[in-house]
N, C-alpha and C positions, 0 to 999 in steps of 0.2 A: 611174415618177418620181411619178406621182400616189399611188401607195402608199406610197413613203417621206415624201412630205409630211404624209400621213394620219397615218402612225406616228409622224411627229415631232410632230405638233399634238397627237396622245393623251398621248405622254410629256411634253410640256410641260404639258398640262392636269392629268396625274397629280402632277408635281413639284411644280405650283402648289398643290395641294390638300395638299400636305406641308409648305408654308412659311408661316408668319403674317407679314404686312408691315404696319407701321405706321410713323408719322411723328413725328418729335420736331423741333418748329420752336423747342426752346429749347436744343437742344444737350446732348450729355452730357459733364460735365467731366472725371470720373472712374469707372471701375468697381471702385474699391477702396471697400469696405464701410464704412471709416471716414471715408469723405466722400459718403456716400448723405444729402446735406442737402437736396434738392429732389426733385422728381417724377422728372425726367427720368433722373438718377442711380439713384433708388430703384427705377425699374421695371427697369431693366436689371440692377441689382444683384439684384434679387429672382428674376431668371431663374437666375442664376449662385451664390447663396448661399444657405446657411441658417442655421438657429440652435439654440438649445436649444427653443424654443417658436414658434409661428405662430399666427395667427389666422385663424379662418373667415369667410365674408361675413357672418355675423352678430356678428362682432367677439367670438366667444367664444375664449378661449385653448385651444389645441388641443398636443398633442406634437407635435414635430419631431424633432430628433436626440435629445432627452431623451425617452424612452418613457414615463417617470411622474416625480412629483417628489412630495415631502413638504414641508410648512411648520410649522414649532415653534409651540406654543400662544402665544407672545409674539408671533407674528408676523416675527421677526428672523431666522430660520435657514432658508435653502431648501436641500434635498437633492436634486440631479436624479441620476437613473439614466439613462445613456446606452445607445442603441443599440449592438449589435455588428456592424451591417452597414453602416455608412456609410462611403463611401470619397470620397477626394477625385478630382477630375477627373484624368485620366492627364497625365504630366508626366516628362521625362526626368530631372529632377533628383530625383526620387524613388528612383532604382537601377533595379536589374533587373525589380522588379514594375511599375514605373511609377506605382504610385499606392500608398496606404496607408488603414488603418482610422483613423477619428478618434477619438482619445481625450480622457479629461478634461483632459490637460495642454495639449492644442490651445486649450480654452476658456480657461486660464489663461495662456497666451501672448497669445491675442486681446484679451481684456480688459485686459492689462497693457499692450498695444499702443494700446488707445484710450485709455488714461490717459497715455502718454507725450508728455510736454511736445515732444519733438522731432517727434513725428509731426503734433501741433498738430491733431488730430480735433476738427471742429466736434460730434461727438457725444459728447465728453468728459462732460457735463453728465449724460448717462443713467446712470452710475455715481456721481452725487456722494451718494448716500445709502448706497452701500455702504462697510463698514467693512473688509472683507477677503473673498478667495474662495481657494479651495484644490481641488487635485485630491487627493481623498482616495484614489482609485486609479485604473486605468484606465479604468472605466466609473462613477465617481461623481466628481460636482462639486459644492461646495458654496459658497453664499454667505451671508455673515453681514452684514445692514444695521446701520447706526448707531442705526436707529429704525424701529418698524414703518410699512410704507408699503403697504397693500392694492393700490394699482394696479402694483405691481412688475412682476409677470408679464407686463401688458400692455408695459411699457418694453421687457422682454426680448425682445418679438416685433420690435422695430424693427430695421432692416437694420444699424444700428451695431453690432449684438450678434452679428453673424455669424461663424462660424468661420473662420479663416483657417491657412495650412500655414507655420509657422517657417521651413522650409528654403527655400521658394519665395519669401516675403519677403525674407527674408536676402538672398538672391541678386539679386533685381531692384531692393530699395529702394524708392525712390519711384516707380520705374517699373513696380511692382505696380499701378500705376493703368490700365497698358495690358497687362499680363500676368497677368489675374487667375485663380487657380485656387481652386474653390470645392467646394461638394457639391452645388448646385443642379440641378435636372431639366435645366439646358442648360449647353453649357461653351464657352467662348471659341473663335472661329475667326478673324475678321476685324475690324480696326477702321481705317477711313480717317478721320481725324476731320473733323468737319463735314460729311460725305459718305455714309458707310455703316457700319454695324456688324451683324455677322454671327454669331450663336450656333448652335450645332448640338446635336442631343440627345445627353445623357448617358445612354448605355447600361447604365451601372452605377447609376444612381440607384435609391434605395430604397424610394420609395413604390410603391403599387400601388393601382388602383381595379378593383373585382371581380375581383382575380386578374390583372389585366392590368396590366404595368409602365408605369409613366409615364415621360416624356410621351408624347401621341399624337404630335404634330408631329415633323417632323425638322429643322426648322430656323426660326429666328426671324430676319426682314431689316429692320433700323430704317434708314428715311434721314432728312436732315436739312434737310427745305425750310423756310427761315425764313418764308415768306410762307404764312399760314394760308388765303387764297382759293387759292393753288395747292395746298394740301394738299387742301382740299375738291373742286377739281376732280378730282384723282388718285383720291381717295376714289369719287366719283361715276363717274368712268371705269373702276372695277373694280381700279385699279393697288394700292390700299392695302385690306386688310381690315377696317381698324377707325378710327374717327375719335372723338376724345374731347373732351367739351364742345362750347360753341356759341360762336361769334365773330360779332360785328356784321355782318362782311363778308359773310357768308351765311346769318344766321340766317333772314331773311324768304324766302330761296329754299327752305329744307328745311322750316320748321316753319309753323302757323299762328298767329294770335294766341293762341290757347289753349293753345299748346305742343303740338299734336299733328304727326304726320308728314304731310305735305301728300300728296295721293292721288298725285302722279306718281312717287313713292320708295316707294309701299306694297308693291309686289311685288319690289322689289329690296334692299330696306334694312329691317334691324331696328332699332328704338330701344328704349332702356330707360332708364327714369329711377328714381332713388332717392335717400333721404337722403344728404346730404352733411356731414361733421362740419366745419362752416365756417359762422360767424356772420359777416355782413358789418353793421357797425355805424358810427355816429358817435361819437367820444370827446369828452368834456370834461375840459380840465386843471382839477382841482377847487380847486389852491391858488393860483390865479391870481386874487388879489383884486380887481384893477382890471377883470376881465372879466364883463359881464353875465351871463355862465353860471353865475357863482359862486351865481347865485341859482336855488334849487330851483325856483321858481315858473316862470323862464325854461324851464329843463330840461324840466319835464313839458310845459309850451306846446308846444315843439319835438316831444316824443314824441306828442302828441294832434293837432299841426297837419298833417298831411299823409296821405294815403291809400296805404297802403302796398300795398293789393289791386290798387288802378290801377295804381300803380309796377311791379309784377311783369307785370302783363298786358300794359302797352304798351311797357316798355322792356326787358322781359327775356323777351317771349314765352311768359309762363307758367311760366318755369323758375326753381325757386326757390318758398319758401313764405313769406309774409308774417310777420315777425316779431312778432307779437302776443301773445306767452306772454314767456318770460324770454329771459336770455341764453344759456342752454345750448341747443343746437340738437336739433331732431329727429334721431332716428338714435342716440342714446343712451338708456339705459333710464331715466335720472334727468331725461329732458327734462319741464319743469314745464308741465303743462298748465293751470295757473291763468292767469287773465285777467291780461294786460299791457296795453299802450296801443294802442287802436284810433282811428281817425279820428273825433274830436269837435272839429271847428274852433269851435263856439260855447264849449265849455269852455276850448279853447286861448286864444279872445280874452279870455275872462275873466280866465286866469290872467296873461295878459300886461298887461290894465288894471290888475290886482293889483298887479302888479311896478311898473309906472309910478308909481301911487299912493302905495307905500311906498318907493320909491327916489329919486321926483323926477326921474327919468330918462323924459321923454317920448318919445325917439327911440330907442330900443333897438337895436343892431345887432350881428350877430356875422360872422365871415369864417370859413368853413369852408375847410379845405387839404385838398387831393386831388391824385392825380395824372390823366394824361390819359383813361384806362382808364375812369374813373368821373366824369368830367364831365356826363353826361347824367343820372345819378340826383342829383347835387349841383345841378343846374340845375332839375330838376323840385321837389326840396325848396325851392328858393330860391323859385320862384314860389308853392308853396302857403303858405309861411310869411309871404312877403309880404302874401298875403290876410288872415293873422290879425294883422297890425300889427308885425312883426319885419322889420326891413331886414337882407337877407343878402347878402354878398358873397363871390365864390369866388376862393380863389387857387389855380392849378393848377401843380404844381412836379414836377420828376420824381422817379421813386419813390425813388432813392436819398437825396434832400433831405427826402422825406416821411419815410423812416425815421429819418432822424438827428435832424431837428426834433422828430419823436414823442418818439424815445428821451431827448432832452436837455431836455424840458419847455417846448420853444418855442412850442407851438400851443395856443391856446384850444379851438379846435375842428377836430377832424381826421378824415376817414375811414380806417377802417382794417378789417380782417378778422383773424380768428382761427381758424386750421386746426388741429385736433387733432393733436398729435404721437403720442399712446396714447390707447387708447379708455376713457376716464375723465373724469366730468365735474370732477373736481379741475384737468385741464389748463385749464379755462374759468375755474372759480373763483381759481385762481391769480392772476388779472390784477386781483383786487381785495384781495388780502390786503396789509396795509400793510408788511410786511417785503419786499416784492417791488417797492418803486418803482423806476422806470425812471430812470438806466439800468442798474442792477444787477439787474433783474429786468422782468417782463412788466407791471408794474402802471402801464401809461402815463397812466392818468387821476389818480394819487395818492390815489385813494380810500382813505379810512381810517375804520373803523368798529370799535369794540372788540367788539361783539357778532359781528360778522361774524367779526373774526379768532379768537374765541373757539369759535365753531364750526367754522371753517376748521382749527384744531388738533385739536379735538375728533374730526374726521372720521377722521383718521390713526389713531386707535384703534378704530375701528368694522371689525370684519372681515366682519360679515354685512351682504352687497350691499344687502338690500332696506332695511336700517336705514341703511345709508351714503347711498342714494339719497334717503331723506327728508330726511336733513340738508342734503344737497346743493340739494335742492329749497327747502328753508327760507331757504338761503344766497340761492339766485337770486331768491326773492321779495324779500328784504331789498334787493338790489342794485338791482332793478326800482323799489322804493319810493323809493329816494334819488335814482335817474335820473342817475347819474355817465355813463351810455351811452345811445345813441338805437338800438336794435336796429333794422336795416333789413330783412333777411331770412336766413332759413336758406338755405344754397345746396342745389342737387341736383347730384348725378352726374347726366349724361346720356351715353349712349354709343350710337355708330352703328355698326352692323357689317353686311358682307355676308351674304345670306340664307343662304350655305351655312357660316357660322361658328356651330359649336356648343360651348355650354358656357363661354361666355366669362365670364358670372355679373357680378354688381356688388356693391360694400360700400360703407358709409359714409365710408371713410378713401380710397376711389379707387386702391387699389392694384391694379396689372394683374398678374394670376397666370393665367400662360399653361400650366402642367403640365396642366390638364385639357380644354383647348382642342382641337377636331377640326376638321377642314376636311371636308366631303361634296361628292361631286360634283354640278355644277350640273344 
């Protein structure tokens, strides 16, 4: 009997080392790549599907189903040559072989589906600059752009652009969301919505590492505990292998004030941090004439008027980097190392006094609109700015109200963040292009500057990456000089994993990639 118990215990431990377990408190709404619009969906879809290209952890574009490609001299024509050994996950709908090789026609179908109004994919915008695409033959797929767009390859790495099989999608229709068939390292096994999602190893996966077929894991098990404190306790008890990001409910338990792992967890937990393509900021509506923030003096005073370094240390436990440079975050090659706004209270006071003198308004006041998640940051800024002579009120609204009001130009000062959709600074600078005014684009501040617009349009004609980075930095510096925003901090990816997890990695878009992950015996 003792022998049986011992054998069963060893078997369970061995099985545990083949299953990667993590929690999604936000739930997964669809396993269809056409709806991979948020982190929860993207992470699951990334294990199941693949596309023409992929990003490595340094955000360089690498081959995936396309083994190579060429770009025409005018930057408008992309020709991809596909691998001939990529198969869809097995399914009886494929017929007697239960699978088949991916062909260029599958990408034509997948892209047409992405554009189909009946599908209503939120990722349709990814192909907005595409004039046409064509399967030249089984292994050659071509894309023609309306105009040159150097970041286009990075866009194609998004999960929206994954390949899907027509016969499976046609059979399931909208239920493809819960019957996904892709080409990724893992295949679908079980989904009890809001309870558990299980993926199994794809034994026909095409990628290898050191001549060993990927993935190493046998399965992925995803739970859906909505409470972050409960998720943390499950991780500490060893029931989860991985914990993403940090939450105020447990940050002081696991981290020191300086953002280091507390001593009691050093022997059981690995922590890794890195740059995240996310800039947190305050935005000003530039064309709201009656607002005091219509004055550049006030906008600059706010930028100089609070200590970002202290804010990160005491309110974020050292997670994140003070945004004392530009709007483009660290983690992108075009990050602007030029000096931005640092804490200079006397300079801020002088700017406020100058505004009072010029305007006749001796009691300037602003209202910052935020959601509940960022009240502590806004209250900190409120206290600091009142010390320089600016009265600040805080309006706390639900996230949906904040998004709608921001898009419709109803807020004079608003807290916001911008997370990159693809790894190119154009993604950030598009927030200040005058033709992108919200609600028809992401320019929520309604910033308008002819010099900026000219550089923005010129950047599309520059194919040399280093030259393009230079013009990006010039645009970034111009934005900082005019101060339509207050950059608060550049966020960081922070990951906690059990000591026996190997190969998890980290990247600036916080994409979870499990095909190279292994678990070793404790």
